[in-house]
Biopython code that builds the backbone (N, CA, C, O; Angstrom):
import numpy as np
from Bio.PDB.StructureBuilder import StructureBuilder

atoms = [
    (1, "MET", "N", (0.814, -1.188, 0.000)),
    (1, "MET", "CA", (0.000, 0.000, 0.000)),
    (1, "MET", "C", (0.863, 1.259, 0.000)),
    (1, "MET", "O", (0.323, 2.365, -0.041)),
    (2, "VAL", "N", (2.186, 1.123, 0.045)),
    (2, "VAL", "CA", (3.060, 2.284, 0.043)),
    (2, "VAL", "C", (2.898, 3.075, -1.241)),
    (2, "VAL", "O", (2.910, 4.305, -1.206)),
    (3, "TRP", "N", (2.747, 2.403, -2.375)),
    (3, "TRP", "CA", (2.663, 3.085, -3.653)),
    (3, "TRP", "C", (1.379, 3.878, -3.817)),
    (3, "TRP", "O", (1.292, 4.705, -4.724)),
    (4, "ALA", "N", (0.374, 3.656, -2.971)),
    (4, "ALA", "CA", (-0.871, 4.415, -3.056)),
    (4, "ALA", "C", (-0.644, 5.868, -2.662)),
    (4, "ALA", "O", (-1.510, 6.714, -2.888)),
    (5, "CYS", "N", (0.500, 6.163, -2.080)),
    (5, "CYS", "CA", (0.827, 7.525, -1.681)),
    (5, "CYS", "C", (1.046, 8.412, -2.896)),
    (5, "CYS", "O", (0.857, 9.625, -2.816)),
    (6, "VAL", "N", (1.439, 7.830, -4.012)),
    (6, "VAL", "CA", (1.696, 8.610, -5.214)),
    (6, "VAL", "C", (0.374, 9.130, -5.756)),
    (6, "VAL", "O", (-0.579, 8.369, -5.924)),
    (7, "VAL", "N", (0.320, 10.409, -6.024)),
    (7, "VAL", "CA", (-0.908, 11.014, -6.531)),
    (7, "VAL", "C", (-1.091, 10.605, -7.986)),
    (7, "VAL", "O", (-0.202, 10.797, -8.815)),
    (8, "LYS", "N", (-2.255, 10.040, -8.283)),
    (8, "LYS", "CA", (-2.542, 9.560, -9.631)),
    (8, "LYS", "C", (-2.731, 10.742, -10.575)),
    (8, "LYS", "O", (-3.542, 11.633, -10.323)),
    (9, "GLU", "N", (-1.978, 10.735, -11.652)),
    (9, "GLU", "CA", (-2.139, 11.780, -12.656)),
    (9, "GLU", "C", (-3.417, 11.525, -13.433)),
    (9, "GLU", "O", (-3.889, 10.392, -13.515)),
    (10, "ASP", "N", (-3.967, 12.574, -13.997)),
    (10, "ASP", "CA", (-5.216, 12.462, -14.731)),
    (10, "ASP", "C", (-4.928, 12.016, -16.161)),
    (10, "ASP", "O", (-4.940, 12.826, -17.088)),
    (11, "ILE", "N", (-4.666, 10.708, -16.331)),
    (11, "ILE", "CA", (-4.352, 10.133, -17.632)),
    (11, "ILE", "C", (-5.534, 9.272, -18.067)),
    (11, "ILE", "O", (-6.052, 8.472, -17.288)),
    (12, "ASP", "N", (-5.952, 9.445, -19.315)),
    (12, "ASP", "CA", (-7.140, 8.746, -19.806)),
    (12, "ASP", "C", (-7.014, 7.235, -19.737)),
    (12, "ASP", "O", (-7.968, 6.573, -19.327)),
    (13, "TRP", "N", (-5.873, 6.653, -20.122)),
    (13, "TRP", "CA", (-5.761, 5.196, -20.155)),
    (13, "TRP", "C", (-5.800, 4.594, -18.764)),
    (13, "TRP", "O", (-6.240, 3.457, -18.599)),
    (14, "VAL", "N", (-5.343, 5.340, -17.749)),
    (14, "VAL", "CA", (-5.405, 4.842, -16.382)),
    (14, "VAL", "C", (-6.862, 4.733, -15.952)),
    (14, "VAL", "O", (-7.278, 3.728, -15.374)),
    (15, "LYS", "N", (-7.628, 5.772, -16.241)),
    (15, "LYS", "CA", (-9.052, 5.773, -15.883)),
    (15, "LYS", "C", (-9.778, 4.635, -16.613)),
    (15, "LYS", "O", (-10.614, 3.946, -16.028)),
    (16, "GLU", "N", (-9.452, 4.451, -17.888)),
    (16, "GLU", "CA", (-10.093, 3.378, -18.646)),
    (16, "GLU", "C", (-9.773, 2.008, -18.058)),
    (16, "GLU", "O", (-10.656, 1.155, -17.973)),
    (17, "CYS", "N", (-8.539, 1.785, -17.655)),
    (17, "CYS", "CA", (-8.141, 0.498, -17.071)),
    (17, "CYS", "C", (-8.847, 0.241, -15.744)),
    (17, "CYS", "O", (-9.243, -0.888, -15.454)),
    (18, "MET", "N", (-9.001, 1.289, -14.941)),
    (18, "MET", "CA", (-9.628, 1.110, -13.633)),
    (18, "MET", "C", (-11.128, 0.861, -13.750)),
    (18, "MET", "O", (-11.720, 0.235, -12.871)),
    (19, "GLU", "N", (-11.746, 1.344, -14.821)),
    (19, "GLU", "CA", (-13.198, 1.212, -14.968)),
    (19, "GLU", "C", (-13.592, 0.196, -16.044)),
    (19, "GLU", "O", (-14.771, 0.094, -16.385)),
    (20, "TYR", "N", (-12.636, -0.551, -16.580)),
    (20, "TYR", "CA", (-12.888, -1.499, -17.658)),
    (20, "TYR", "C", (-13.755, -2.658, -17.189)),
    (20, "TYR", "O", (-13.507, -3.237, -16.131)),
    (21, "GLU", "N", (-14.770, -2.996, -17.975)),
    (21, "GLU", "CA", (-15.621, -4.135, -17.677)),
    (21, "GLU", "C", (-15.599, -5.085, -18.869)),
    (21, "GLU", "O", (-15.805, -4.665, -20.008)),
    (22, "VAL", "N", (-15.355, -6.339, -18.611)),
    (22, "VAL", "CA", (-15.266, -7.347, -19.668)),
    (22, "VAL", "C", (-16.665, -7.771, -20.072)),
    (22, "VAL", "O", (-17.524, -8.028, -19.228)),
    (23, "GLU", "N", (-16.879, -7.841, -21.385)),
    (23, "GLU", "CA", (-18.176, -8.292, -21.880)),
    (23, "GLU", "C", (-18.187, -9.814, -21.985)),
    (23, "GLU", "O", (-17.136, -10.443, -22.104)),
    (24, "GLY", "N", (-19.370, -10.395, -21.939)),
    (24, "GLY", "CA", (-19.491, -11.843, -22.082)),
    (24, "GLY", "C", (-20.035, -12.473, -20.816)),
    (24, "GLY", "O", (-20.336, -11.786, -19.839)),
    (25, "SER", "N", (-20.157, -13.782, -20.848)),
    (25, "SER", "CA", (-20.716, -14.487, -19.694)),
    (25, "SER", "C", (-19.649, -14.696, -18.625)),
    (25, "SER", "O", (-18.458, -14.794, -18.917)),
    (26, "ARG", "N", (-20.102, -14.759, -17.400)),
    (26, "ARG", "CA", (-19.197, -14.966, -16.265)),
    (26, "ARG", "C", (-19.071, -16.460, -15.970)),
    (26, "ARG", "O", (-20.007, -17.226, -16.202)),
    (27, "PRO", "N", (-17.929, -16.861, -15.466)),
    (27, "PRO", "CA", (-17.803, -18.258, -15.030)),
    (27, "PRO", "C", (-18.604, -18.484, -13.743)),
    (27, "PRO", "O", (-19.026, -17.528, -13.093)),
    (28, "ARG", "N", (-18.803, -19.723, -13.392)),
    (28, "ARG", "CA", (-19.534, -20.047, -12.172)),
    (28, "ARG", "C", (-18.750, -19.626, -10.946)),
    (28, "ARG", "O", (-17.523, -19.530, -10.988)),
    (29, "GLY", "N", (-19.453, -19.375, -9.860)),
    (29, "GLY", "CA", (-18.804, -19.055, -8.595)),
    (29, "GLY", "C", (-18.726, -17.559, -8.321)),
    (29, "GLY", "O", (-19.266, -16.736, -9.060)),
    (30, "ARG", "N", (-18.035, -17.241, -7.235)),
    (30, "ARG", "CA", (-17.895, -15.852, -6.810)),
    (30, "ARG", "C", (-16.968, -15.107, -7.769)),
    (30, "ARG", "O", (-15.928, -15.638, -8.159)),
    (31, "PRO", "N", (-17.338, -13.874, -8.155)),
    (31, "PRO", "CA", (-16.448, -13.092, -9.014)),
    (31, "PRO", "C", (-15.141, -12.756, -8.293)),
    (31, "PRO", "O", (-15.124, -12.624, -7.069)),
    (32, "LYS", "N", (-14.065, -12.622, -9.037)),
    (32, "LYS", "CA", (-12.782, -12.249, -8.454)),
    (32, "LYS", "C", (-12.865, -10.825, -7.927)),
    (32, "LYS", "O", (-13.590, -9.990, -8.469)),
    (33, "ARG", "N", (-12.122, -10.561, -6.878)),
    (33, "ARG", "CA", (-12.095, -9.217, -6.319)),
    (33, "ARG", "C", (-11.259, -8.302, -7.202)),
    (33, "ARG", "O", (-10.242, -8.713, -7.760)),
    (34, "THR", "N", (-11.698, -7.069, -7.318)),
    (34, "THR", "CA", (-10.936, -6.088, -8.081)),
    (34, "THR", "C", (-9.910, -5.421, -7.168)),
    (34, "THR", "O", (-9.997, -5.522, -5.945)),
    (35, "TRP", "N", (-8.940, -4.742, -7.774)),
    (35, "TRP", "CA", (-7.922, -4.025, -6.987)),
    (35, "TRP", "C", (-8.590, -3.000, -6.079)),
    (35, "TRP", "O", (-8.206, -2.841, -4.920)),
    (36, "ARG", "N", (-9.591, -2.308, -6.611)),
    (36, "ARG", "CA", (-10.286, -1.265, -5.841)),
    (36, "ARG", "C", (-10.973, -1.853, -4.607)),
    (36, "ARG", "O", (-10.903, -1.265, -3.528)),
    (37, "GLU", "N", (-11.633, -3.004, -4.752)),
    (37, "GLU", "CA", (-12.317, -3.639, -3.623)),
    (37, "GLU", "C", (-11.326, -4.055, -2.539)),
    (37, "GLU", "O", (-11.586, -3.861, -1.352)),
    (38, "VAL", "N", (-10.203, -4.620, -2.942)),
    (38, "VAL", "CA", (-9.184, -5.051, -1.984)),
    (38, "VAL", "C", (-8.579, -3.844, -1.273)),
    (38, "VAL", "O", (-8.384, -3.872, -0.058)),
    (39, "ALA", "N", (-8.280, -2.786, -2.027)),
    (39, "ALA", "CA", (-7.692, -1.577, -1.435)),
    (39, "ALA", "C", (-8.661, -0.927, -0.450)),
    (39, "ALA", "O", (-8.245, -0.489, 0.623)),
    (40, "GLN", "N", (-9.947, -0.859, -0.799)),
    (40, "GLN", "CA", (-10.939, -0.276, 0.112)),
    (40, "GLN", "C", (-11.062, -1.095, 1.391)),
    (40, "GLN", "O", (-11.152, -0.531, 2.482)),
    (41, "LYS", "N", (-11.066, -2.404, 1.268)),
    (41, "LYS", "CA", (-11.164, -3.268, 2.446)),
    (41, "LYS", "C", (-9.944, -3.098, 3.351)),
    (41, "LYS", "O", (-10.081, -3.023, 4.572)),
    (42, "ASP", "N", (-8.742, -3.035, 2.750)),
    (42, "ASP", "CA", (-7.520, -2.832, 3.526)),
    (42, "ASP", "C", (-7.532, -1.483, 4.241)),
    (42, "ASP", "O", (-7.132, -1.387, 5.401)),
    (43, "CYS", "N", (-7.989, -0.450, 3.551)),
    (43, "CYS", "CA", (-8.045, 0.885, 4.161)),
    (43, "CYS", "C", (-9.055, 0.930, 5.305)),
    (43, "CYS", "O", (-8.806, 1.567, 6.328)),
    (44, "GLN", "N", (-10.182, 0.264, 5.140)),
    (44, "GLN", "CA", (-11.177, 0.214, 6.213)),
    (44, "GLN", "C", (-10.623, -0.530, 7.419)),
    (44, "GLN", "O", (-10.876, -0.133, 8.557)),
    (45, "ALA", "N", (-9.877, -1.594, 7.190)),
    (45, "ALA", "CA", (-9.308, -2.376, 8.290)),
    (45, "ALA", "C", (-8.298, -1.554, 9.087)),
    (45, "ALA", "O", (-8.165, -1.742, 10.296)),
    (46, "CYS", "N", (-7.586, -0.643, 8.418)),
    (46, "CYS", "CA", (-6.572, 0.192, 9.083)),
    (46, "CYS", "C", (-7.094, 1.578, 9.434)),
    (46, "CYS", "O", (-6.329, 2.421, 9.900)),
    (47, "ASN", "N", (-8.387, 1.830, 9.218)),
    (47, "ASN", "CA", (-9.006, 3.137, 9.474)),
    (47, "ASN", "C", (-8.304, 4.260, 8.715)),
    (47, "ASN", "O", (-7.993, 5.305, 9.286)),
    (48, "LEU", "N", (-8.056, 4.035, 7.418)),
    (48, "LEU", "CA", (-7.414, 5.027, 6.559)),
    (48, "LEU", "C", (-8.454, 5.641, 5.632)),
    (48, "LEU", "O", (-9.456, 5.005, 5.305)),
    (49, "ASN", "N", (-8.213, 6.880, 5.208)),
    (49, "ASN", "CA", (-9.093, 7.530, 4.250)),
    (49, "ASN", "C", (-8.267, 8.265, 3.205)),
    (49, "ASN", "O", (-7.037, 8.227, 3.247)),
    (50, "ARG", "N", (-8.931, 8.932, 2.268)),
    (50, "ARG", "CA", (-8.225, 9.611, 1.170)),
    (50, "ARG", "C", (-7.321, 10.727, 1.661)),
    (50, "ARG", "O", (-6.244, 10.936, 1.102)),
    (51, "GLU", "N", (-7.735, 11.443, 2.688)),
    (51, "GLU", "CA", (-6.912, 12.526, 3.217)),
    (51, "GLU", "C", (-5.590, 11.992, 3.769)),
    (51, "GLU", "O", (-4.554, 12.646, 3.645)),
    (52, "ASP", "N", (-5.625, 10.812, 4.373)),
    (52, "ASP", "CA", (-4.395, 10.190, 4.874)),
    (52, "ASP", "C", (-3.459, 9.857, 3.713)),
    (52, "ASP", "O", (-2.244, 10.006, 3.836)),
    (53, "ALA", "N", (-4.016, 9.407, 2.587)),
    (53, "ALA", "CA", (-3.201, 9.028, 1.436)),
    (53, "ALA", "C", (-2.536, 10.238, 0.784)),
    (53, "ALA", "O", (-1.478, 10.099, 0.172)),
    (54, "MET", "N", (-3.131, 11.405, 0.904)),
    (54, "MET", "CA", (-2.564, 12.605, 0.300)),
    (54, "MET", "C", (-1.375, 13.145, 1.091)),
    (54, "MET", "O", (-0.566, 13.897, 0.547)),
    (55, "ASP", "N", (-1.258, 12.776, 2.356)),
    (55, "ASP", "CA", (-0.130, 13.210, 3.189)),
    (55, "ASP", "C", (0.837, 12.034, 3.301)),
    (55, "ASP", "O", (0.625, 11.124, 4.103)),
    (56, "CYS", "N", (1.911, 12.056, 2.486)),
    (56, "CYS", "CA", (2.824, 10.903, 2.394)),
    (56, "CYS", "C", (3.440, 10.517, 3.739)),
    (56, "CYS", "O", (3.558, 9.331, 4.047)),
    (57, "GLY", "N", (3.830, 11.504, 4.536)),
    (57, "GLY", "CA", (4.436, 11.196, 5.829)),
    (57, "GLY", "C", (3.467, 10.481, 6.750)),
    (57, "GLY", "O", (3.820, 9.493, 7.394)),
    (58, "ARG", "N", (2.246, 10.986, 6.808)),
    (58, "ARG", "CA", (1.216, 10.358, 7.649)),
    (58, "ARG", "C", (0.875, 8.960, 7.124)),
    (58, "ARG", "O", (0.709, 8.023, 7.904)),
    (59, "TRP", "N", (0.771, 8.827, 5.786)),
    (59, "TRP", "CA", (0.433, 7.542, 5.174)),
    (59, "TRP", "C", (1.463, 6.478, 5.539)),
    (59, "TRP", "O", (1.104, 5.371, 5.941)),
    (60, "LYS", "N", (2.757, 6.818, 5.396)),
    (60, "LYS", "CA", (3.817, 5.862, 5.703)),
    (60, "LYS", "C", (3.769, 5.447, 7.171)),
    (60, "LYS", "O", (3.980, 4.280, 7.505)),
    (61, "LYS", "N", (3.493, 6.407, 8.035)),
    (61, "LYS", "CA", (3.410, 6.111, 9.469)),
    (61, "LYS", "C", (2.235, 5.181, 9.773)),
    (61, "LYS", "O", (2.373, 4.238, 10.551)),
    (62, "LEU", "N", (1.078, 5.447, 9.157)),
    (62, "LEU", "CA", (-0.115, 4.655, 9.424)),
    (62, "LEU", "C", (-0.030, 3.247, 8.852)),
    (62, "LEU", "O", (-0.529, 2.307, 9.471)),
    (63, "ILE", "N", (0.592, 3.075, 7.682)),
    (63, "ILE", "CA", (0.653, 1.716, 7.123)),
    (63, "ILE", "C", (1.673, 0.856, 7.851)),
    (63, "ILE", "O", (1.552, -0.369, 7.839)),
    (64, "LYS", "N", (2.660, 1.446, 8.476)),
    (64, "LYS", "CA", (3.590, 0.659, 9.281)),
    (64, "LYS", "C", (2.919, 0.134, 10.534)),
    (64, "LYS", "O", (3.230, -0.961, 11.004)),
    (65, "ILE", "N", (1.992, 0.922, 11.075)),
    (65, "ILE", "CA", (1.244, 0.499, 12.269)),
    (65, "ILE", "C", (0.271, -0.606, 11.906)),
    (65, "ILE", "O", (0.145, -1.589, 12.636)),
    (66, "GLY", "N", (-0.428, -0.451, 10.767)),
    (66, "GLY", "CA", (-1.460, -1.395, 10.322)),
    (66, "GLY", "C", (-0.864, -2.672, 9.903)),
    (66, "GLY", "O", (-1.583, -3.585, 9.498)),
]
sb = StructureBuilder()
sb.init_structure("model")
sb.init_model(0)
sb.init_chain("A")
sb.init_seg("    ")
for serial, (resi, resn, name, xyz) in enumerate(atoms, 1):
    if name == "N":
        sb.init_residue(resn, " ", resi, " ")
    sb.init_atom(name, np.array(xyz, "f"), 0.0, 1.0, " ", f" {name:<3s}", serial, name[0])
structure = sb.get_structure()
C-alpha cells in the first residue's frame, strides 16, 4: 500500500483500465475481487481515508502500524 501515496495523474488510459468491464458471460462461482475492492477493504481495516493518502508522511506512518 506504500505506492498508493503517489498522486494519480489524470491520464485517460489509467481511468479506462480502472473502470474497464469485460463483456461476455461470467464463469460459475464468486467473481474475483478487483484491486479497488481489496484496497478499500484494507483501508477500512486500518481506518485510513483519502486525506491520509494525500499526506505521504502520515500515510507511511499509518501503514507501518497497520
